N, CA and C of each residue as an Amber inpcrd file, in Angstrom:
protein
   336
 114.7870000  83.3490000  95.8080000 114.6490000  81.9660000  96.2140000
 113.4630000  81.3590000  95.4660000 113.6600000  80.1660000  94.9230000
 112.6210000  79.4750000  94.1810000 111.6750000  78.7800000  95.1450000
 110.3840000  78.9510000  94.9130000 109.3840000  78.2850000  95.7440000
 109.0770000  76.9300000  95.1130000 109.2960000  75.8770000  95.8870000
 109.0410000  74.5290000  95.3960000 107.6080000  74.1270000  95.7290000
 106.9910000  73.3090000  94.8750000 105.5990000  72.9100000  95.1300000
 105.5090000  71.9680000  96.3300000 104.3860000  72.0000000  97.0470000
 104.2170000  71.0550000  98.1560000 104.0150000  69.6370000  97.6200000
 104.2300000  68.6680000  98.4800000 104.0660000  67.2660000  98.0960000
 102.6040000  67.0000000  97.7360000 102.3290000  66.4100000  96.5640000
 100.9480000  66.1190000  96.1810000 100.3180000  64.9970000  97.0040000
 101.1460000  64.2170000  97.6930000 100.6330000  63.0880000  98.4680000
 100.2790000  63.4860000  99.9000000 101.1880000  64.2200000 100.5730000
 100.9600000  64.5560000 101.9850000 100.9060000  66.0550000 102.2470000
 101.0660000  66.8820000 101.2190000 101.0330000  68.3440000 101.3110000
 102.1540000  68.9390000 102.1490000 103.2310000  68.2210000 102.3240000
 104.3850000  68.7360000 103.0620000 105.0310000  69.8640000 102.2770000
 105.4560000  70.8940000 102.9700000 106.1010000  72.0290000 102.3040000
 107.6190000  71.8580000 102.2270000 108.1470000  70.7840000 102.7830000
 109.5880000  70.5670000 102.8480000 110.0970000  69.7070000 101.6990000
 109.7060000  70.0210000 100.4830000 110.1640000  69.2610000  99.3260000
 111.5260000  69.7760000  98.8690000 112.2340000  68.9510000  98.1180000
 113.5080000  69.3720000  97.5500000 113.6770000  68.7560000  96.1730000
 114.6160000  69.3280000  95.4030000 114.8830000  68.8540000  94.0520000
 115.9750000  67.7830000  94.0820000 115.7910000  66.7650000  93.2540000
 116.7960000  65.7180000  93.1080000 116.8520000  65.3480000  91.6250000
 117.7490000  65.9860000  90.9040000 117.8490000  65.7520000  89.4590000
 116.6110000  66.2690000  88.7480000 115.8780000  65.3810000  88.0690000
 114.6700000  65.7660000  87.3430000 113.4040000  65.5210000  88.1520000
 113.5370000  65.2920000  89.4420000 112.3870000  64.9920000  90.3000000
 112.3270000  65.9230000  91.5010000 111.1290000  66.0020000  92.0770000
 110.9390000  66.5940000  93.3990000 110.7850000  65.4320000  94.3630000
 111.2610000  65.6040000  95.6030000 111.1940000  64.5520000  96.6090000
 110.6400000  65.1340000  97.9020000 109.7840000  64.3660000  98.5680000
 109.2380000  64.7470000  99.8640000 109.9830000  63.9590000 100.9480000
 110.6570000  64.6360000 101.8730000 111.3960000  63.9220000 102.9130000
 110.4960000  63.2920000 103.9780000 109.2470000  63.7280000 104.0550000
 108.3580000  63.2130000 105.0930000 107.6910000  61.8960000 104.6960000
 107.2660000  61.7690000 103.4390000 106.5840000  60.5300000 103.0170000
 107.3580000  59.7690000 101.9380000 108.5070000  60.3130000 101.5150000
 109.3860000  59.7030000 100.5070000 108.7460000  59.6130000  99.1210000
 107.7310000  60.4320000  98.8610000 107.0950000  60.4550000  97.5390000
 107.9800000  61.2370000  96.5690000 108.1280000  60.7150000  95.3560000
 108.8790000  61.3870000  94.3000000 107.9700000  61.6160000  93.1070000
 108.1100000  62.7820000  92.4590000 107.3430000  63.0740000  91.2540000
 108.1790000  63.9510000  90.3350000 107.9650000  63.8290000  89.0260000
 108.7990000  64.5630000  88.0670000 108.5230000  66.0650000  88.0810000
 109.5580000  66.8370000  87.8040000 109.4230000  68.3010000  87.7390000
 108.4970000  68.7070000  86.6000000 108.5560000  67.9900000  85.4890000
 107.7480000  68.3240000  84.3070000 106.2660000  68.3070000  84.6530000
 105.8200000  67.3190000  85.4180000 104.4080000  67.2260000  85.7940000
 104.0030000  68.3960000  86.6700000 104.8850000  68.8330000  87.5520000
 104.5730000  69.9570000  88.4390000 104.4880000  71.2590000  87.6550000
 105.3240000  71.4100000  86.6440000 105.3020000  72.6360000  85.8440000
 104.0990000  72.6730000  84.9100000 103.6040000  71.4960000  84.4990000
 102.4920000  71.4240000  83.5570000 101.1540000  71.7210000  84.2240000
 101.0920000  71.5810000  85.5480000  99.8400000  71.8310000  86.2590000
  99.5740000  73.3320000  86.2620000  98.4630000  73.7050000  85.7100000
  98.1060000  75.1140000  85.6210000  96.8560000  75.3430000  86.4480000
  96.9620000  76.2180000  87.4250000  95.8190000  76.4700000  88.2930000
  94.9310000  77.5440000  87.6700000  93.6710000  77.2210000  87.5150000
  92.7120000  78.1850000  87.0370000  91.6080000  78.3010000  88.0730000
  91.3130000  79.5100000  88.4450000  90.2960000  79.7480000  89.4560000
  88.9180000  79.5930000  88.8190000  88.0500000  78.8950000  89.4970000
  86.6900000  78.6990000  89.0230000  85.7950000  79.6620000  89.8060000
  85.0780000  80.4990000  89.0940000  84.1860000  81.4650000  89.7200000
  82.7780000  80.8920000  89.7470000  82.1450000  80.8960000  90.9260000
  80.7910000  80.3680000  91.0700000  79.8960000  81.4190000  91.6980000
  78.6130000  81.4140000  91.2980000  77.6590000  82.3600000  91.8690000
  77.2080000  81.8820000  93.2420000  76.2310000  82.5500000  93.8350000
  75.7620000  82.2300000  95.1770000  75.1650000  80.8340000  95.2750000
  74.7370000  80.2560000  94.1650000  74.1070000  78.9430000  94.1650000
  75.0110000  77.8540000  93.6010000  76.2830000  78.1700000  93.3320000
  77.2390000  77.1760000  92.8740000  77.3280000  76.9940000  91.3760000
  76.6500000  77.8100000  90.5980000  76.7220000  77.7320000  89.1410000
  78.0050000  78.4110000  88.6660000  78.7200000  77.7850000  87.7620000
  79.9780000  78.3290000  87.2540000  79.7040000  79.5480000  86.3790000
  80.4650000  80.6190000  86.6070000  80.3370000  81.8540000  85.8310000
  81.4870000  81.9690000  84.8460000  81.2100000  82.5880000  83.6920000
  82.2170000  82.8320000  82.6620000  82.1660000  84.2860000  82.2420000
  83.2470000  84.7620000  81.6190000  83.2500000  86.1160000  81.0750000
  82.1140000  86.2590000  80.0660000  81.4260000  87.3900000  80.1100000
  80.3520000  87.6640000  79.1640000  78.9780000  87.2020000  79.6130000
  78.8910000  86.5120000  80.7460000  77.5980000  86.0490000  81.2520000
  76.7470000  87.2250000  81.7300000  75.4510000  86.9510000  81.8730000
  74.5190000  87.9040000  82.4720000  74.1470000  87.3510000  83.8390000
  74.2010000  88.2230000  84.8630000  73.8690000  87.8100000  86.2200000
  72.7950000  88.7220000  86.7890000  72.1460000  88.2470000  87.8510000
  71.1220000  89.0170000  88.5540000  71.5500000  89.1830000  90.0030000
  71.4140000  90.3920000  90.5320000  71.7710000  90.6790000  91.9230000
  70.7130000  90.0670000  92.8310000  71.1420000  89.3600000  93.9060000
  70.1960000  88.6650000  94.7780000  70.0000000  89.3790000  96.1180000
  70.6390000  90.5270000  96.3110000  70.5470000  91.2560000  97.5700000
  70.7480000  92.7330000  97.2940000  70.0260000  93.6000000  98.0150000
  70.2780000  95.0340000  97.8860000  71.7150000  95.3190000  98.2910000
  72.4590000  96.0180000  97.4390000  73.8540000  96.3240000  97.7100000
  74.0560000  97.8270000  97.7960000  74.4910000  98.2970000  98.9560000
  74.7920000  99.7160000  99.1260000  76.0900000 100.0170000  98.4060000
  76.1300000 101.1580000  97.7380000  77.3290000 101.5610000  97.0190000
  78.1590000 102.4390000  97.9360000  79.3760000 102.0100000  98.1740000
  80.2670000 102.7150000  99.0870000  80.5190000 104.1430000  98.5970000
  80.3740000 105.1000000  99.4860000  80.6300000 106.4830000  99.1410000
  79.4860000 107.1660000  98.4210000  78.3270000 106.5370000  98.4040000
  77.1740000 107.0860000  97.7070000  75.9080000 106.6760000  98.4530000
  74.8250000 107.3890000  98.1750000  73.5500000 107.0180000  98.7860000
  72.7550000 106.0800000  97.8790000  73.3270000 105.7140000  96.7440000
  72.6600000 104.8250000  95.7960000  72.7070000 103.3770000  96.2720000
  71.7680000 102.5810000  95.7420000  71.6850000 101.1650000  96.0700000
  71.4480000 100.3880000  94.7780000  72.1210000  99.2560000  94.6480000
  71.8370000  98.3360000  93.5500000  70.7460000  97.4120000  94.0810000
  69.5620000  97.4680000  93.4910000  68.3930000  96.7470000  93.9830000
  68.4220000  95.2640000  93.6210000  67.7190000  94.4700000  94.4110000
  67.5400000  93.0470000  94.1310000  66.8830000  92.9060000  92.7550000
  67.3490000  91.9610000  91.9640000  66.7590000  91.7150000  90.6490000
  67.4040000  92.4990000  89.5320000  68.3690000  93.3790000  89.8480000
  69.0560000  94.1410000  88.8080000  69.8680000  93.1850000  87.9460000
  69.6400000  93.2470000  86.6310000  70.3880000  92.3940000  85.7040000
  71.6570000  93.1260000  85.2820000  72.7450000  92.3840000  85.3030000
  74.0390000  92.9190000  84.8980000  74.5170000  92.0820000  83.7270000
  74.6900000  92.7230000  82.5700000  75.0690000  92.0090000  81.3500000
  76.5690000  92.1130000  81.1060000  77.0890000  91.1210000  80.4200000
  78.4660000  91.1190000  79.9360000  79.4850000  91.3590000  81.0570000
  79.4830000  90.4760000  82.0560000  80.4130000  90.6180000  83.1650000
  81.8200000  90.1920000  82.7540000  82.7940000  90.6640000  83.5000000
  84.1940000  90.2750000  83.2870000  84.7270000  89.7860000  84.6230000
  85.2660000  88.5780000  84.6580000  85.7630000  87.9760000  85.8910000
  87.2290000  88.3270000  86.0960000  87.5660000  88.7440000  87.3250000
  88.9270000  89.1490000  87.6640000  89.3090000  88.5660000  89.0210000
  90.5950000  88.4360000  89.2680000  91.0690000  88.0050000  90.5850000
  91.0380000  89.2000000  91.5270000  90.7630000  88.9270000  92.7800000
  90.7490000  89.9810000  93.7780000  89.6030000  89.7890000  94.7460000
  89.4110000  90.7750000  95.6140000  88.3510000  90.7040000  96.6160000
  86.9780000  90.7040000  95.9500000  86.7990000  91.5730000  94.9730000
  85.5590000  91.6410000  94.1970000  85.8490000  90.9650000  92.8630000
  85.1280000  89.8810000  92.5680000  85.4600000  89.0220000  91.4350000
  84.9020000  89.4740000  90.0930000  83.9280000  90.3830000  90.0920000
  83.2370000  90.7580000  88.8590000  83.4350000  92.2380000  88.5680000
  83.9230000  92.5550000  87.3720000  83.9380000  93.9270000  86.8610000
  82.7420000  94.0440000  85.9330000  81.9650000  95.1070000  86.0840000
  80.7830000  95.2410000  85.2400000  80.3800000  96.7040000  85.1330000
  79.3840000  96.9220000  84.3050000  78.8120000  98.2510000  84.1240000
  77.3130000  98.1090000  84.3220000  76.7740000  98.8270000  85.3040000
  75.3510000  98.7420000  85.6110000  74.6690000  99.9970000  85.0820000
  73.5800000  99.7920000  84.3110000  72.8450000 100.9140000  83.7410000
  72.3560000 101.8360000  84.8490000  72.5810000 103.1300000  84.6900000
  72.1400000 104.1190000  85.6530000  73.1100000 104.3470000  86.8040000
  74.0900000 103.4630000  86.9510000  75.0610000 103.6000000  88.0370000
  76.4710000 103.7690000  87.4900000  76.8440000 102.9170000  86.5470000
  78.1730000 103.0030000  85.9500000  79.0240000 101.7880000  86.2560000
  80.3230000 101.9580000  86.0980000  81.2540000 100.8570000  86.3010000
  81.3950000 100.5590000  87.7870000  81.4070000  99.2730000  88.1190000
  81.6220000  98.8770000  89.5060000  82.0880000  97.4330000  89.5750000
  82.4300000  97.0160000  90.7750000  82.8530000  95.6490000  91.0150000
  81.8810000  94.9930000  91.9800000  81.5980000  93.7110000  91.7400000
  80.6880000  92.9500000  92.5880000  81.3770000  91.6830000  93.0660000
  80.8560000  91.1150000  94.1380000  81.3220000  89.8230000  94.6090000
  80.3920000  88.7480000  94.0530000  80.9610000  87.5990000  93.7160000
  80.1610000  86.5260000  93.1340000  79.1310000  85.9840000  94.1140000
  79.3330000  86.1610000  95.3960000  78.4020000  85.6310000  96.3940000
  77.0800000  86.3930000  96.4270000  76.9830000  87.5300000  95.7470000
  75.7530000  88.3160000  95.7370000  75.0320000  88.3160000  94.4110000
  75.3980000  87.3940000  93.5130000  74.7490000  87.3180000  92.2010000
  74.3720000  85.8770000  91.8860000  73.4190000  85.7250000  90.9490000
  73.0900000  84.4160000  90.3950000  73.0990000  84.5400000  88.8880000
  73.4680000  83.4480000  88.2320000  73.5240000  83.4500000  86.7690000
  72.1170000  83.5390000  86.2140000  71.9260000  84.4190000  85.2490000
  70.5860000  84.6050000  84.6780000  70.3370000  83.6310000  83.5510000
């Protein structure tokens, strides 16, 4: 089953196709299918202070983070270079010197 986009005007999920358009039965708004297909959603990753993060950035840890399954801790102020942003619960893939590869959440880092 094809999932149709919600109405951009009223956010109704009960849209339907009518020729080359989508139609909302609740507010009678019509919009072309081409415009809906052209919209590309890109997730914006932001640090704890709202600064936009990009792949390859250097970030600093703002809170002591316990490493699951280990007695090690990533200390406040640890710089992490060359991060890679990914979708998921933990948004950052990185390699921390002395610890190794791990994943971090963007809410616990600030852009350096």
